[in-house]
C-alpha positions in Angstrom: -6.3 198.3 -154.6 -7.9 198.1 -151.1 -11.4 198.5 -150.1 -13.2 200.6 -147.3 -16.8 199.8 -146.1 -19.2 202.3 -144.3 -23.0 202.6 -144.1 -23.4 200.6 -147.3 -21.0 202.4 -149.3 -17.8 200.8 -150.6 -14.5 203.0 -151.4 -11.5 202.3 -153.1 -7.9 203.0 -151.7 -5.0 203.7 -153.8 -1.6 205.1 -153.3 -0.1 208.0 -155.3 3.7 207.7 -155.4 4.1 211.2 -156.6 2.3 212.7 -153.8 3.1 210.0 -151.4 -0.4 209.8 -150.2 -3.6 207.5 -150.2 -6.8 208.4 -152.0 -10.0 206.9 -153.2 -13.6 207.4 -154.4 -16.8 205.8 -153.3 -17.8 202.9 -155.9 -20.8 202.3 -157.6 -22.3 205.8 -157.8 -23.3 207.3 -161.2 -24.4 210.8 -160.3 -22.4 211.8 -157.2 -18.8 211.8 -156.8 -17.4 211.2 -153.3 -13.6 211.4 -152.9 -11.3 211.2 -149.8 -7.5 211.2 -149.1 -5.0 210.5 -146.4 -1.4 210.0 -145.6 -2.0 206.7 -143.4 -4.6 204.0 -143.3 -6.1 205.7 -140.2 -6.5 209.0 -142.0 -7.9 207.6 -145.2 -10.5 205.7 -143.3 -11.4 208.8 -141.4 -11.6 211.0 -144.4 -13.8 208.3 -146.0 -16.1 207.9 -143.3 -16.4 211.7 -142.7 -16.9 212.1 -146.6 -19.9 209.6 -146.4 -21.4 211.4 -143.2 -21.1 214.7 -145.0 -22.7 213.5 -148.1 -25.7 211.9 -146.0 -26.1 215.1 -144.1 -26.0 217.4 -147.3 -28.5 215.1 -148.7 -30.8 215.3 -145.9 -30.7 219.2 -145.7 -31.5 219.6 -149.4 -34.1 217.0 -149.3 -32.6 214.8 -151.8 -32.4 211.0 -151.6 -28.7 209.8 -151.2 -27.8 207.8 -154.4 -27.4 204.2 -153.4 -24.4 202.2 -155.0 -25.1 199.4 -157.2 -28.9 199.4 -157.8 -28.9 195.7 -158.6 -30.0 196.5 -162.2 -27.5 195.6 -164.9 -28.0 195.8 -168.7 -26.1 192.7 -170.0 -25.1 192.1 -173.7 -23.9 188.9 -174.9 -23.8 186.9 -178.2 -27.0 185.3 -179.3 -25.6 181.7 -179.4 -24.5 182.4 -175.6 -27.9 183.8 -174.9 -29.7 180.9 -176.2 -27.5 178.3 -174.5 -28.0 180.2 -171.2 -32.0 180.3 -171.7 -31.8 176.5 -172.6 -29.8 175.7 -169.5 -31.8 177.9 -167.0 -35.0 176.1 -168.6 -33.5 172.7 -167.9 -32.6 173.5 -164.3 -36.1 175.1 -163.8 -34.6 178.5 -163.0 -35.6 182.1 -164.5 -32.8 183.4 -166.6 -32.2 186.0 -163.8 -31.8 183.2 -161.2 -29.4 181.5 -163.6 -27.2 184.2 -164.2 -27.0 185.3 -160.4 -26.1 181.7 -159.5 -23.3 181.7 -162.3 -22.0 185.0 -161.0 -22.0 183.7 -157.3 -20.3 180.7 -158.4 -17.7 182.4 -160.5 -17.0 184.6 -157.3 -16.7 182.0 -154.8 -14.0 180.2 -157.0 -12.1 183.4 -157.5 
């Protein structure tokens, strides 16, 4: 799956063999669904950007704040013993639990 980026929004790119076309949706939105399609890379990029522009214009016309992808807040559930180990390690490093988890995720992403 490919990705498109425009004005702070990220969209997926997938292929439909049945329809011989590309399609996608904006990722990270919980309330508003933005979809687009095209028969080539250039077409799907254009439709993606036009969909974002239309969404932002529509929000402005209605006086509504556009939904932002990925608020930066997550609810995380983990086994109690892992929670305890993470808290102890964060404390030993002199970090908050939030900083410890962010650093662990950065490290995991860098090695992916």
